[in-house]
Each structure stands twice: as C-alpha cells, then as structure tokens.
C-alpha positions as CSV (number, residue, x, y, z in Angstrom):
1,X,0.0,0.0,0.0
2,X,2.8,2.3,0.8
3,X,4.5,1.5,-2.4
4,X,1.3,2.2,-4.4
5,X,0.9,5.6,-2.7
6,X,4.5,6.5,-3.4
7,X,4.0,5.8,-7.1
8,X,0.8,7.8,-7.3
9,X,2.5,10.8,-5.6
10,X,5.4,10.5,-8.0
11,X,3.1,10.4,-11.1
12,X,1.1,13.5,-9.8
13,X,4.4,15.4,-9.1
14,X,5.7,14.6,-12.6
15,X,2.4,15.7,-14.2
16,X,2.2,19.0,-12.3
17,X,5.8,19.7,-12.8
18,X,5.5,19.2,-16.6
19,X,2.6,21.6,-16.8
20,X,4.4,24.2,-14.8
21,X,7.6,23.8,-16.8
22,X,5.7,24.0,-20.1
23,X,4.0,27.3,-19.0
24,X,7.4,28.7,-17.9
25,X,8.9,27.7,-21.2
26,X,6.0,29.3,-23.1
27,X,6.3,32.5,-21.2
28,X,10.0,32.6,-21.8
29,X,9.6,32.1,-25.5
30,X,6.8,34.8,-25.7
31,X,9.1,37.2,-23.9
32,X,11.9,36.4,-26.3
33,X,9.6,37.0,-29.3
34,X,8.3,40.2,-28.0
35,X,11.8,41.4,-27.2
36,X,13.0,40.5,-30.7
37,X,9.8,41.7,-32.4
38,X,10.4,44.8,-34.6
39,X,8.6,48.0,-33.3
40,X,5.3,48.5,-35.2
41,X,4.8,51.6,-37.2
42,X,1.4,53.2,-37.9
43,X,0.3,54.6,-41.2
44,X,-0.7,58.3,-41.0
45,X,-1.2,61.3,-43.3
46,X,0.5,64.6,-42.5
47,X,0.5,68.3,-43.4
48,X,3.0,71.0,-42.7
49,X,1.8,74.1,-40.7
50,X,2.3,77.2,-42.8
51,X,1.7,80.9,-42.1
52,X,-1.8,81.9,-43.4
53,X,-4.1,84.9,-43.2
54,X,-7.2,84.3,-41.1
55,X,-10.3,86.6,-41.2
56,X,-12.2,86.1,-37.9
57,X,-16.0,86.5,-37.9
58,X,-18.8,86.9,-35.4
59,X,-21.5,84.4,-36.2
60,X,-25.2,85.1,-35.7
61,X,-28.6,84.0,-37.0
62,X,-31.8,85.8,-38.0
63,X,-34.6,86.2,-40.5
64,X,-34.7,88.3,-43.6
65,X,-37.0,91.2,-43.6
66,X,-38.0,93.6,-46.4
67,X,-37.1,97.3,-46.4
68,X,-40.8,98.0,-46.1
69,X,-43.7,95.5,-46.0
70,X,-47.4,95.8,-45.3
71,X,-50.5,93.7,-45.9
72,X,-53.0,96.1,-47.5
73,X,-56.5,96.2,-46.1
74,X,-59.5,98.5,-46.2
75,X,-60.8,101.0,-43.6
76,X,-64.5,100.9,-44.9
77,X,-66.8,98.2,-46.1
78,X,-68.0,98.0,-49.6
79,X,-68.2,96.0,-52.9
80,X,-65.1,95.8,-55.0
81,X,-65.7,97.7,-58.2
82,X,-62.3,97.3,-59.8
83,X,-59.0,95.5,-59.3
84,X,-56.1,97.4,-60.9
85,X,-53.2,95.1,-60.4
86,X,-52.0,91.6,-61.2
87,X,-50.6,89.3,-58.6
88,X,-46.8,89.3,-58.3
89,X,-46.2,92.5,-60.3
90,X,-44.2,95.7,-59.6
91,X,-46.3,98.7,-58.5
92,X,-45.4,102.3,-58.1
93,X,-46.1,104.6,-55.1
94,X,-49.6,105.9,-55.1
95,X,-50.8,103.5,-57.7
96,X,-54.6,102.5,-57.3
97,X,-54.9,98.8,-56.6
98,X,-58.5,98.2,-55.5
99,X,-61.5,100.5,-55.9
100,X,-64.6,100.0,-53.9
101,X,-68.0,101.1,-55.2
102,X,-68.4,104.8,-54.3
103,X,-71.4,105.9,-56.4
104,X,-73.5,107.1,-53.4
105,X,-70.6,109.1,-52.1
106,X,-69.9,110.6,-55.6
107,X,-73.6,111.6,-55.9
108,X,-73.6,113.3,-52.5
109,X,-70.4,115.1,-53.4
110,X,-72.0,116.4,-56.6
111,X,-75.1,117.5,-54.7
112,X,-73.0,119.4,-52.1
113,X,-70.8,121.0,-54.7
114,X,-74.0,122.2,-56.5
115,X,-75.2,124.1,-53.3
116,X,-71.8,125.5,-52.6
117,X,-71.8,128.5,-55.1
118,X,-75.1,129.8,-53.8
119,X,-73.9,129.5,-50.1
120,X,-70.7,131.2,-51.0
121,X,-72.4,134.1,-52.8
122,X,-74.8,134.5,-49.9
123,X,-72.0,134.6,-47.4
124,X,-70.1,137.2,-49.3
125,X,-73.2,139.4,-49.8
126,X,-74.1,139.1,-46.1
127,X,-70.5,140.0,-45.2
128,X,-70.8,143.3,-47.1
129,X,-74.2,144.1,-45.7
130,X,-73.0,143.3,-42.2
131,X,-70.0,145.6,-42.7
132,X,-72.5,148.4,-43.6
133,X,-74.7,147.5,-40.6
134,X,-77.7,146.5,-42.8
135,X,-78.1,143.0,-41.2
136,X,-77.7,141.6,-37.8
137,X,-74.7,139.6,-36.6
138,X,-76.8,136.5,-36.3
139,X,-77.8,136.5,-39.9
140,X,-74.1,137.0,-41.0
141,X,-73.0,134.2,-38.7
142,X,-75.6,131.8,-40.0
143,X,-74.6,132.5,-43.7
144,X,-70.9,132.0,-42.8
145,X,-71.6,128.7,-40.9
146,X,-73.7,127.4,-43.8
147,X,-70.9,128.1,-46.3
148,X,-68.2,126.6,-44.1
149,X,-70.3,123.6,-43.4
150,X,-70.8,122.9,-47.0
151,X,-67.1,123.3,-47.7
152,X,-66.3,120.8,-44.8
153,X,-68.9,118.4,-46.2
154,X,-67.2,118.4,-49.6
155,X,-63.8,117.7,-48.0
156,X,-65.4,114.9,-46.0
157,X,-67.0,113.3,-49.0
158,X,-63.7,113.6,-51.0
159,X,-61.9,111.9,-48.1
160,X,-64.5,109.2,-48.0
161,X,-64.2,108.5,-51.7
162,X,-60.4,108.5,-51.4
163,X,-60.6,105.9,-48.6
164,X,-62.6,103.6,-50.8
165,X,-59.6,103.7,-53.2
166,X,-56.8,101.5,-51.9
167,X,-53.4,102.7,-53.2
168,X,-49.9,101.5,-52.9
169,X,-48.3,103.5,-50.0
170,X,-44.8,102.8,-51.5
171,X,-43.2,101.2,-54.6
172,X,-42.7,97.5,-54.4
173,X,-43.9,94.0,-55.5
174,X,-47.4,92.8,-54.7
175,X,-48.0,89.2,-53.7
176,X,-51.0,87.0,-54.5
177,X,-54.3,88.8,-54.1
178,X,-56.8,87.5,-51.7
179,X,-60.0,89.3,-53.0
180,X,-62.1,89.1,-56.2
181,X,-64.1,91.4,-58.2
182,X,-67.6,92.0,-56.8
183,X,-66.6,90.7,-53.4
184,X,-68.0,92.6,-50.3
185,X,-65.2,93.6,-48.0
186,X,-65.4,94.2,-44.4
187,X,-63.0,96.7,-42.7
188,X,-59.7,94.9,-42.0
189,X,-60.0,92.3,-44.7
190,X,-56.5,91.3,-46.1
191,X,-56.3,92.3,-49.8
192,X,-52.6,91.6,-50.8
193,X,-49.1,91.8,-49.4
194,X,-46.9,94.6,-50.7
195,X,-43.1,94.6,-50.0
196,X,-40.3,96.8,-51.0
197,X,-37.5,94.3,-51.8
198,X,-34.9,96.5,-53.3
199,X,-33.0,96.4,-50.0
200,X,-33.5,93.6,-47.5
201,X,-32.7,93.7,-43.8
202,X,-31.4,91.1,-41.4
203,X,-32.1,91.6,-37.7
204,X,-29.9,89.5,-35.4
205,X,-28.4,89.6,-31.9
206,X,-24.8,89.4,-30.6
207,X,-23.4,89.1,-27.2
208,X,-22.7,92.2,-25.2
209,X,-19.0,91.0,-25.0
210,X,-18.7,91.6,-28.8
211,X,-20.1,95.2,-28.8
212,X,-16.6,96.6,-29.0
213,X,-15.9,94.5,-32.1
214,X,-18.8,95.8,-34.2
215,X,-19.6,99.3,-35.7
216,X,-21.8,100.9,-38.1
217,X,-20.9,100.3,-41.8
218,X,-19.1,97.0,-40.9
219,X,-19.4,94.4,-43.6
220,X,-21.5,91.3,-43.1
221,X,-21.7,88.1,-45.1
222,X,-25.2,86.7,-45.3
223,X,-25.8,83.0,-46.0
224,X,-29.2,81.4,-46.8
225,X,-30.1,77.8,-47.4
226,X,-31.4,78.6,-50.9
227,X,-28.0,79.7,-52.1
228,X,-25.5,78.0,-49.7
229,X,-22.4,78.7,-51.8
230,X,-23.2,82.3,-52.7
231,X,-23.0,84.7,-49.7
232,X,-24.8,88.1,-49.9
233,X,-22.6,91.1,-48.8
234,X,-24.3,93.7,-46.6
235,X,-23.3,96.2,-43.9
236,X,-24.4,97.1,-40.4
237,X,-26.8,100.0,-40.5
238,X,-28.2,100.1,-36.9
239,X,-27.2,99.0,-33.5
240,X,-29.7,99.0,-30.6
241,X,-28.6,101.4,-28.0
242,X,-29.6,99.2,-25.0
243,X,-28.6,95.7,-24.1
244,X,-31.3,93.2,-23.0
245,X,-31.0,92.8,-19.3
246,X,-32.7,89.3,-19.5
247,X,-30.3,87.8,-22.1
248,X,-27.3,90.1,-22.2
249,X,-27.7,90.4,-26.0
250,X,-27.9,93.4,-28.3
251,X,-29.9,93.7,-31.5
252,X,-28.1,94.6,-34.7
253,X,-29.6,95.4,-38.1
254,X,-27.8,94.9,-41.4
255,X,-29.0,96.1,-44.9
256,X,-28.5,93.8,-47.9
257,X,-28.8,95.1,-51.5
258,X,-31.2,92.8,-53.4
259,X,-30.9,94.0,-57.0
260,X,-31.3,90.5,-58.3
261,X,-34.4,89.8,-56.2
262,X,-33.0,86.5,-54.9
263,X,-33.7,87.2,-51.2
264,X,-37.2,86.9,-49.9
265,X,-38.6,88.0,-46.5
266,X,-38.9,85.3,-43.9
267,X,-35.8,83.4,-45.1
268,X,-33.6,82.0,-42.3
269,X,-30.1,83.4,-42.6
270,X,-26.7,83.1,-41.0
271,X,-24.6,86.2,-40.6
272,X,-20.9,86.4,-40.5
273,X,-19.7,89.8,-39.2
274,X,-16.3,90.3,-40.7
275,X,-13.5,91.4,-38.4
276,X,-10.0,92.8,-39.3
277,X,-7.8,90.2,-41.0
278,X,-5.1,88.5,-38.9
279,X,-1.8,87.7,-40.7
280,X,0.7,84.8,-40.2
281,X,-1.6,82.6,-38.2
282,X,-1.5,78.9,-37.5
283,X,-4.2,77.2,-39.4
284,X,-4.7,73.4,-39.4
285,X,-7.3,71.0,-40.8
286,X,-10.0,70.2,-38.2
287,X,-9.3,66.5,-38.8
288,X,-5.9,67.0,-37.1
289,X,-7.5,67.9,-33.8
290,X,-8.4,65.2,-31.3
291,X,-11.1,66.2,-28.9
292,X,-11.0,64.8,-25.4
293,X,-12.4,65.5,-22.0
294,X,-9.0,67.0,-21.0
295,X,-8.7,69.4,-23.9
296,X,-7.9,69.5,-27.6
297,X,-4.8,67.6,-28.8
298,X,-2.8,67.2,-31.9
299,X,0.1,64.7,-32.9
300,X,3.2,66.3,-34.2
301,X,5.6,64.2,-36.1
302,X,9.3,64.4,-35.0
303,X,12.5,62.6,-36.4
304,X,14.1,60.9,-33.4
305,X,17.4,59.3,-34.3
306,X,16.3,58.7,-37.9
307,X,12.9,57.3,-36.9
308,X,9.6,59.1,-37.4
309,X,7.7,59.4,-34.1
310,X,4.9,61.5,-32.8
311,X,4.6,63.9,-29.9
312,X,1.2,64.7,-28.4
313,X,0.5,68.4,-27.8
314,X,-2.3,70.2,-26.1
315,X,-3.5,73.1,-28.3
316,X,-5.9,76.0,-27.8
317,X,-8.4,76.2,-30.7
318,X,-10.0,79.5,-31.7
319,X,-12.6,79.8,-34.5
320,X,-13.5,77.0,-36.9
321,X,-14.4,77.8,-40.4
322,X,-15.3,75.0,-43.0
323,X,-12.6,72.3,-42.8
324,X,-10.0,74.5,-41.0
325,X,-9.3,75.6,-37.4
326,X,-7.5,78.6,-36.1
327,X,-4.9,77.5,-33.4
328,X,-4.1,80.1,-30.8
329,X,-1.4,78.2,-29.0
330,X,0.4,74.8,-29.0
331,X,1.8,74.8,-32.5
332,X,4.3,76.6,-34.4
333,X,4.9,77.4,-38.1
334,X,6.8,74.5,-39.7
335,X,5.4,71.7,-37.4
336,X,4.3,68.5,-39.2
337,X,0.9,67.5,-37.8
338,X,-0.9,64.2,-38.2
339,X,-4.2,64.7,-40.1
340,X,-5.5,61.1,-40.1
341,X,-4.7,57.8,-38.3
342,X,-4.5,59.2,-34.8
343,X,-6.9,56.5,-33.3
344,X,-4.1,54.0,-32.7
345,X,-1.4,56.6,-31.8
346,X,0.1,57.3,-28.4
347,X,2.9,59.6,-27.3
348,X,6.3,58.6,-28.9
349,X,4.7,56.0,-31.3
350,X,6.5,55.2,-34.5
351,X,4.7,56.2,-37.7
352,X,5.1,56.1,-41.5
353,X,3.6,58.6,-43.9
354,X,1.2,57.3,-46.5
355,X,-0.8,59.0,-49.3
356,X,-4.5,59.1,-48.7
357,X,-7.5,61.2,-49.8
358,X,-9.6,60.2,-46.8
359,X,-9.6,63.6,-45.4
360,X,-10.2,65.4,-48.7
361,X,-13.8,66.8,-48.7
362,X,-15.9,65.4,-51.6
363,X,-16.8,67.8,-54.4
364,X,-20.5,66.9,-53.8
365,X,-21.9,65.9,-50.4
366,X,-23.6,62.5,-50.7
367,X,-27.2,62.3,-49.9
368,X,-28.3,60.0,-47.1
C-alpha cells in the first residue's frame, strides 16, 4: 500500500511539474519573441503648418425682412368695383390697386358742390351788408356757418371716396391677391401683401461682450439655405442702444442690396460679421484635432534618431471655419501635424507617412 501511494504521488508530481515547466517555457519564448519583435509603425497622413491669413468673424442668425412691408387692407366696407393690379407685379407709389363702389358718395359730393356757389355768394353778400350795418350779426354768422359747413362736407366726401380707393403706400412688389371682383369687403380684410424688396434687412443679436468689435458700416456676409455657396454682402446700419437685461444680447440690423431679387422676406439666414484680418496665423485641418475631456490635442511628427515618431501636444483652438481651425497656441509654423490615423497613436509612437485622400472633402456631399 505504501509503495502504491509513493508511485501515485510521484506520477502526480511529474504531471504538475511538466505543466508548470511548459508554462514557464512558453512565457520565456513569448518574452523572447516580443523582445526581438520589430517595433510596429502606424500609417498616417500629415501636413505642414504654414503661415496663413485668417479673417475672424462673429456668427449670428436671424430672419430676412423687407425694407418695407405691409398687408394692404380697407378701412371701410363695400363692394369691389375694380381690381387694378396683377398678382406678383411691380407697382409704383400711389398706384390705385383696388377700388370700392363709391357711387353714393360721388352723388352726395356732386349735390353738395351744387349748393356751394349759392352759399358762398350769400356769405359774401351778407358780409358786405354786415359791414354796412344793414343786417344783424346773427344773420351773418348763419350764412358763414352754412358756407363753411358745405365746404367741410365736400372735403369729408372727398376723403370718404379716397378711402374707398386702396393705393400703394410705397413702390414694391405685390403678392397673390386674396380678393375678387364684386366681393363685399369688411373693414380689416386682407387684400394683398406689398413689399419693397430693393433692400432687404437682417435683424440679429450678438453678445454684449462683442459690442466693442462691431460698428456701423461694418461688412457682413449673409448665408441662406437657398444659395448655400453664394454669400450676400451687406453692412451694419443700426445697433440697438440698449442691451437686453434678461439675455445680455444686443440687437443689430444689417442692410443687404437685393438688386437680383433673390432674397425673400422670412428666409432664415446666418450672418458672419467680418472682423479685421489676422496675418501669419497657424491654421490646421480640423481632422488633425483630437477632442478629449482633458482638452484638444494634436500629434506632431518628429524625427528621433532617424525614426519618425509622434509627440502629443495640447492646443488652444480659436474659431473654426469650414474644414480649417485657427490654433491660438500649442503649435508653431513648420510643425508637421498628423491629419489622419490618430486613433491608434500614443505619445512617442512610430509612424510612417502614406498618401490618402480620406480627409479630402468630396466635391459633392452624398445624400443619405
């Protein structure tokens, strides 16, 4: 029994020893392989930082408004007797657009005018007689009041007839009419929209911290979705004198020439207030910047003992415009920055430069 137990313990020891020995041998070989393994290099694309001019802007949003715009309506009720315009046409200032039936008022005016000469003659005759003392003051006053009353009635009837003729208060373009010939209009009924679109306006807000950077006459580029690649150039024409105490914002107005008639009121627009140009600035592609919770980083390629390696740097990013970013600190002119392939990089990693168009924006953005 003791001999059997001895053999069993010997077999178990040999088995466990062989497993442990094999694991130690495997670890040794792995360590030797890793020690003799060549250092991996990672493919990257690079670009050299050069001195460029940078035009900073203040971005804002707003809606396009016309120089003047009004929805024409009527002050009095009546039946439309004539429509003197076509939808979507240009009209001049004072041009009659809609005429309401005014036959009754015209007849009353004619009747009042017919009685005016006799009242005027009586007034003048009584004035002479009163001067001579031939009539009483009461008779003279009555004749004068009758003459003045008829004159006032004529002016009132003329104004009433004029109010029944809706005219264009300014030159502009009329929209689609909302009324029809023979229709009975109530006071306040919308007839047509009239807008002066020769000059359009954009009203937007900027932060009170940017007040010192804007001024009257400053140029503004306006972008609308209808023409995304064609900015409209305008200028600041008005700045609100007071800052909103609730939001800390100040209203600004810019005028935009609209000679081609491309801009329409109500369009959503983005404004870029153009600031003085900065020269010799560090500009890099936005793809070169790695965004982390600890700040913005870039990888700069360095030649260390004949080997291309990368150095991670923290940068301070200013404005971003399109595919480029303005670097305020952390990079210098002449640095070689990594523009793609940063995902697998770490500080002091070995890299090799390859050609790739992965970071080149397509000529046409694909539709989803």
